[in-house]
N, C-alpha and C positions, 0 to 999 in steps of 0.2 A: 306151624300154624298157617292156615290159609288167610290171605287178605280178603278174598271174596269167595262165597259159595252160592251158586245158583241152583236152587232146589226145585224139583217137582215138575219141570217143564218137559215138553216134547222137543227133544234136541236133535237138530239136523247136523250130522257129521259126515266126513268122507266115507265112513263105514256103514252109513245108513241112518235111520231115524229110530230113536228110542227114548224111553222115559228114564233119562240119566241125570245125574248131578254133575255140575261143572265146577272145578276148583281153579282158582286164579291166585298166583303169587306175583306181586309186582305188576309188570305189563303183560305177562305171559299166562296162557292156559297150561296148567301143570297136571290136570287129571280130568278124565271123563269116565264116570263110574256109575255102577248100579246104585239106586237109592240106598242110603244107609251105610255104604262102604266108606265114604269120606268122613273125616272127623267133623262133628257138628259145630265145633268151635271155629269161628271165623270172625275176622274183624267186621265184615259186612256180609249179611245173609240176605239174598234176594229170593223171595217166594215167587216162583214162576208157575205154580199150579194152574192148570187150565190154559196155559199160554204156549206159544211156539218160540223156540230159541234158534235163531239162524245166524250165520256170519253177517257182520256188518256189511252193508251194501257198498258197492264200488261203482261210482259214477265215472264212466270212461270218456265223457265228452262234455266239457264245460269251458266256455270262453269267459274267463273272469278277469285276468290281468289286462287283456286288451281293452276292456271297457273303461279302465281308469288310467290308461297311459296318457301322457300329455298329448293334447290334440284330438283325443277321442271325441267323436261328434255325438251330439244329441239333437233331436229334432225340435224339442221344446226347451227353450232357454231356462236354465236354473234347475232342471230336473236331471240329476246325475245318474249315470248308469250304475249297475250293481257290480261291485268288485269282489275280491276274495272273501271279505268279511260276510257279506250278505249271501253269497253262494254257499259258503260253508255253514252258515247259520241255518239256512233252509235245509241243507243236506243233513245235518246232525239231528234236527227235529224230526226228519222223515226217516231216520234209520240208516242213512248212508254215512260211512265213517272214513272213506277215502275218495278223493276227487282228483281226476286227471285233467289238467289245464293244457294250454298250448303255448309254445314259445318259439319265435322265429330264430332260425340259426343265423349267427353273425356271418358276415361275408369274409372276415379275416380275424386274425388275433386268436385269443384263447376261446375256442368254441364253447367249451363247457362252462367257462366263467361267464360268457355272454348269456347262457341260459340261466345260470344262477342269478345274475344281475337282473334279468328280466322278471324273474319270479320274486324279486324282493318285496313287492306288495303283499305277498302271502305271509311273510314273517311277522309273527305277532298278531296276525289277523285271520287265524285259521282255527275253526272249531273242529276241523277234520284233518287227517293226514292228507298229503297231496304230493303230486308229481306233475310232469308235463310231457306231452308229445312234442317233438321238435319239428318245426315246419320248414320245408324246403320249397323253393319256388323258382320261376324262370329268371329271377334276379340273382340266384345263388351262383357264384363262380364255381367252375369245376374243382378247384382246389378244396373248397369247403365240402364238396361231395366226397372227394377222395379221403378227407379226414373224418368222415362219419364215425370211424372206429373210436375216435376220441370221446364222442358222446356216449357210445356203448360203455366204454371204460368208466365213464363218470356216472353211470347209473340211469342214463336216458336212452334206452334201446329202441323206443318206438318213434316212428316218423309219420307226420301227416302231410299229405299233398292234396291239392285241388286240381282237377282236370278242367276247371272252368273258372272264369272270373265272376260268375254268378249273375252280375248285373252289367248293363252297358255303362260306358264311362260316366254318363250323367247321373247314374244311380249309385255309383260306388262311394261318393262323398257322404252318403247317409248311412253307410254300413257301420254297425257296431264293431265288427272285427275286420281289420285290414286283410284283404285276401288277394293273392296273386297266384294264378295257375302255374303249373309247371309244364314245360314243353316236353315233347316225347323223347328228345335226346337226353335231357337231364334225368327224366324219369327212368329210362332204361339203365343209365349209368348208376343212378341211386339204388335201383332195385338190385343190381349186381353187388353193390356194397352192402346192402341190407342182408342179402343172402350169405355173403362171405363172412360177415361179422356177427351173425346171430341176432339180428333185429327183426322187427315186424313193421310193415307199412300199412298205415291207415289211409284210406282213399275216400275222398269226396268225389264221387264219380258222376259227372254229367258231361256230355259232349258240348264243348264250348261253341263251336261254329253253329251248331243247330240251336243252342240256347240264344245266341245273339241274333240269328235270323228270325227266330220266333218272336223276339221283341219287336223287330221291324214289322213283321206281319201283324202283330197285335195292334201296333200304332196305326197302321193303314186300315185295319178292319174295325177300328173303333172299340177295341177290346182292352182299353188302357186302365180300366178300373181294377182295383186290387183283386177282386174275386175271380179274375181270369188268369191268375198267376200259374195255375196248374196246366194251362194250355202252353205256357212257355217252358216251364220246368216239367216236361212231359214224360210219359212212359218211355218213348223212344230215346229221349235224351239219356235216360239212365241205362237203357239196354245197350246202346252203342258204346258208351264209356266203360261199362262193366266188362263187355266182351273184349275190348282192347286191352284193358289192364290184366284180365285173366290170361290173355295170350302172352303178355310180357312176363307175368308170373310163371307161366309154364316154361318159358325160355330161360329165365334168370334163376328160378328156384326160390324166389323171395316169398317168405311168409307174408300173407296179405289179408287184411280184413276191410270190408266195405262198411263205412259208417252210414248211419241213417238210411237203410234200404227202405224204399217207398213203394216199389212197383213189382208186380209179379214177374216182369221180365228180368229185373235185377236179381230177384230170388232165384229164378231159373238159371241164370248165369253162375251164381254161387253153387247151387246144387249140382250142376253139371261138372263144374271144376272139382268139387269134393268127390264126386263119383269116380273121377280119374285119379284120385289120391293126392290132389294138390292141397297144400296147406292154406286153404282159403276159408275165411270165416265171415260172418255177417253180424252187424249190429242193427237193432231196430229201435226206433224211438217210441216211448210210451205214447207220445202224441199221435203217431200214425196208427198205433193199436187202438186208440180211443176215438179218433175222429176221422172223417173223410173230407174231401174237397167240397162236398155239398154244403158244409158248414160255412164256407166262405161267403155264401150269399146272405147270411144273416147281417143285420145292420151293424153289428160289431164283429163281423166275421174275421177281421184281420187278427183277432186274438188267437186264432187257431193256427196261424201261419208261422212256419220257419222254413229255411231252405235246406233241401229241396222241398217242393210243395207236397201237400197231401194229395193222394190220388183217390181212386174210386172204391166203392164198397167191395167189389170183387178183389181188388188189390189188398184191402184190409184183411179179407178172409184168407188170402194166400199168406200174408205176413203172420197171422196167427198159426196157420198150418206149419209154416217154416219154424216158428219158435217152438211149437209143441213137438215138432218132428226132429228138431236138432240142426237144421241147416242154417238157422239164425241162432247165434250163440249167446247173446246177451242183450239186455235192454239198456237204453241210455236216455238222456234228456236233450243234449245239445243246448245246455243251459247258457243263456246270454240274455239278460233281461234288464228292463228299465221300468219306469212307471206306466200306468195306464194311459196318461195323457200322451206320453211319447209313443206308446205302442199304437195308438189310433191316429197318430199324426200323418203317417204316410198312407195315402188312399189311392195310389196308382201302382200298377205293376212294377214300375221302375223304382219306387221308393217305399213300398209296403215293408214295414219293419219285420225283419227276421228276429230270431231269439225266442226262447222258450222258458217260461217261468216255473216249470214243473219239477225242479230238483227236489222239492220237499215231498211231493206226492208219489214219486216213482215206486217206492217199496210198498206203500199201502195200496195204491191203485193196482199195481201188478199182482198183489196178493188177491185182491177181490176178483180181478178179471181172469187171472190164470188159474189160481187154486180153487176159488169158490165157484166160479161160473163155468170154467172149462176143465176142471178136475185135474189140473197139473199136479204131479206129485210134489211133496215138500222138498225132496232131493233136487228135482228139476227147478223148482222155484229158487232154491239157494244157488243153483248153478247159474241161472240166467240173470240173477240180480247181483251176484258176487263172485262165485268160484271160477266160472269160465273166464271172466275178465281178469281175475287174478292170475290164472294160468297163462293166458295169452300175453299179458303185459309184463310178466316177470315179477309179480307180487307173491305168488304162491310158493310155499305154504305159510309164509309170514302173514299174509292176508288171505281172506276168502275161505277160511276153514275153521271149524271148531274142533281142534285137535291139539294134543300135547305138543308144546313148543311153539304154537302159533300165537300171534298177538291176540290179546283178549279184546278183539273188536267184535262186539256181540249186539244183536238187535233182538228184542223180545216183542213179539206180536201178540196182541190180545184178539183172538178170533171172535170173541163175544161182542166186540164193538160193532154196532150197526147204526149208521148215521148218514145224514145228508151233509156233504162237505159244505162248510160255510167259510167265508173269509176269516171269521173269528177263530176258526180251527187252525189257520195257517199263520206264518210268522215272518214272511218277507213280502214287501210291496203291497199293492192295493188291488190286484185282480188275479184271477186264475181261470183258465179255460175249464177247469174241473169244478168250479163252484156249482153246487147243485148236484154233483155226482153222488150216487148211492154207493157207499162202501160197506164191506163186511170184513172186519179185521183191520187193525191199525197198529203201528209201532207205538209202544208205551214206555219202553226203557231202552236206552241206547248207551253202549259202553265203548269207550275208545281206549285201547291199550290199558285195560284194567280200571279206568276211571269212569264212574257213572256221569254221563254228560247230560242226559235227559231222564227224568223219572217223575211219575205222578203229576204230569202237566207242568213241571218246572225245569228250567234250564239251569243246570248245575255246573256245567263246564265253562271255560273261558276261552277267548280267542288266542291265548298263548299256548293252548294244549296241543294244537296240530303241529306236525313235523313233516319235513321233506323226506320222502322215502326213496332210497336208491333201488333200482330194479335190475334184474338179470333174468333173461328168458330161458326156460328149460328147452334145450334143443329138440326134445321130443315133439313139442307142439308145432315146430317149424318144419318137420319132415313130412308130415301127412296130417289129415284132420284127426285131432286127438280127442275131440268132443263135438 
């Protein structure tokens, strides 16, 4: 007997889209079949007629634990940052069932245990499953780089690095997430280790020297207000860093993906690398697909900002072309948020608050913008919101697929929903850049490993439901562009 039967929906599977029924036993999908083939008797029957059934979303980019570490700064006293509980709550309401956080690699001792210890705030505070990218920096000793294989063996194969400190020293104390760039020597060594041991490198790519000089110029030119931040985190900043990392990727053979691509120049670097057969991928933020730097000039325009900055209308058009054409592989949020009072407290380029509160809206807004307005196929929609990330980060086919043997992580979207987003529709904090956004289609039922977490406007899951997921990357995605 089935524990769950999902009937009548338009189901998106690795084999295509069809009007199929989905059977679940325990935490796993056990059957995908034509209507009427599966036994009607099930402990729980979900009527999905008129709805779209897709794999649960995978958020590849969330800074949650860093926000609640001892010493994490806020700009407004008494207003705490959002940790794993709020990140995963927003995610599950929005149809995302797995969240990837970040954790710094210890300098010595048991590296894997250090990652587990850092992720302790997730335990018992997770409505979603979770994992973490491991951060290396210029503070990392060579021995910890040489021992990277220990992280792979422990189920943490993805590494994050920054090629910039993002802000000058006077601005770093207001950062939600402590950041330290990696020097070129460590980066080249790390990339060789990543290639050798079957990992993947996630890159925040901005040229640090140019970023810091741009801050100096902005101060001298009277461009210190927050709405000039895109002049500092500029298109050229992205182009130079991406080109250097691609050259290192070509020399080392490291599988690489660039996080939050914002400029046409960055996209061009990715596309050129992929045309040469390099395993280079790109992530794009829903924020950059939705807004441009023109929004910064609004009175509350800092709500649109995270790092790197938004760019121009033509860049946004290129980003959509990249996502629709395949050179950008998946969407993300770069989630790291606090309250509205804290978000608007920084009003200079040096202290304007980064962080993005969109983890709840990603699946719904992506459906509206990609499927409804730009005619993206449902297969491609599932790929850019779940499947491609699962493949690149070592979650597939456990996650990212509606297929026999996969975890029953399932999001059901009602395409008939047409509404203007209000704060009353959302469930974390007190502001959203997407407030007032027109949406067509929205997640209405969300299932995590066979348990209904959200249905009919009610939260049914608990923060004890989420689990840490070990990951192992299929070598095929690291040899050449696989999607």
